[in-house]
N, C-alpha and C positions, 0 to 999 in steps of 0.2 A: 553442429552449429556453434556451440560454445565449448571451449577447451576444458572447462571444469565439469565433471560428471554430475555434480549436485545441481548445477544450473541446467544442464541439458536434460536431466531427469525431470525436474519440475516443469520445464517448458514442454517436453514431449508428452507428459502425463496430463497437463492442464490446459494446453493451448494448441492452436493451429498456427505454427510459426510462419511468418512471411518476411522475406528479406526484400527491401527496396533499395536499389542501387541509384545513387544520386545522378549519375550521368546517363544511365539507361532508362530511368523512369522518373523524369523531372515532374511530370504532372501529378504523380502520387506524392511527391515531396510537397507540392503546393497544396494538394488536397488535405494532407494531414498537418500542414503548417510546420514542417520540420525545419529547424533552424541550425542544427548542429549534429555531428555524428560522434559516436553512435547515439541514436535516439531509440529507446524501447517504448512502445506504446502498449499498454494493457487495455485491450478493447473488448467490449462485450459482443455477443452474437449480433446485436443490432447496430454495431459500429460505435456505440457510445464509449467515450474515453474514461477509463477508471484511473489511469495513472500515466504520467509522462515522465520518463527517466532519461535525462540528457547527460551525455558524457560517460566516461568509463568509471566504474565503481568496483571496489573489491568484491569478491564473491558474496560474503555475508551481507554487505550493504545492498547489493543488487537483489539477492533473494528476499531480503526484508521489504524492499521497495515493490517488488513484484507481488508479494503477498498482500501488501497494502492495497495495491491496485485491485486485486480480487475482492478485498473487503469493500472498497469503494463501489465496485460494480454491484455488490450485494446491497449496499446502502441505496444506490440508485433504484434498485428494484423494491426497496423497502423490505428486504428479506433480512430482518434484524438478527435472526439466529445464525444465518450464514455469515453475515458481516462480523458478528461477535466472534465466531469461530476463527475466521481469517485473522482478525486483529489479535486475538489471544495467541494464535500460533506465532505471530511476529514477536510478541512480548516474551513468549516462552523460548523460542528458538534463536532470536536475534536481539536480545535485550540491550546489548551494548552498541548497537548501531544507531544511526540517526532515525531509523524507522521505529525503534523501541518506544520512545516516549510518545511519538505520534500515534502509534498503535494503541498504547494504553489510553490515551485521550479518547480515541474513537471507539474503543471498547466500552467506555462509559456512555458515550453517545448512543451506541447500539443498544446497550442494556436499558438505558432510560427510555429510548424510543419504543422498545418492545413492552416495557412494563409501566412507564410513566410514574415509577417509584423514585422519588428524589433521594432516597437512601442509597441507591446505586451510585449516584453522582458523589455523594458525601464519602462513600467508601473509596472511590477512585481518587478523590481529593486527598484523602489520607495517604494513599499509596504514592501520590506525587510528592508529598512531604517527606516520605521515607526514601524515595527513589526518584531520580530525574529532577532533583530540586532546582537545579540551575539551568533548566531548559526553557525555551519559549513555550513549550506545551504545558509546563508546570504553571507558567504565568496565566495561560488560558484557562487552566483548571482551578486557579486559585479561588475563584468564586464558589467552587463546590465545597 
């Protein structure tokens, strides 16, 4: 399905891939409000959307975004440990992508949501001062 083996491996291990063709399945396009190609939707078993990725991305950017989607599906279930795991994977494996600072932010949210310990947020706030300082996510974390 994807030319890069790392992308194919992640998708075959963690998803049920479905391809929707714009001309052959227009009702599905409308159902999922697809505006552009390619669009990758990370959906949960119940059909809830964890992430929408529109347009072409380089491999590492795409992988980071897909893992963010898995993290958000875990957030939707309030499975904070699973969410934290997915977000930490993004920070560890794709730190220099657009997904890196977003994943760090949501790691803090998942940790705090699980523990209600404000020191978790303060720790993440310090990490943003050391890394990702000029990102929109650092601005969001600046209160921590």
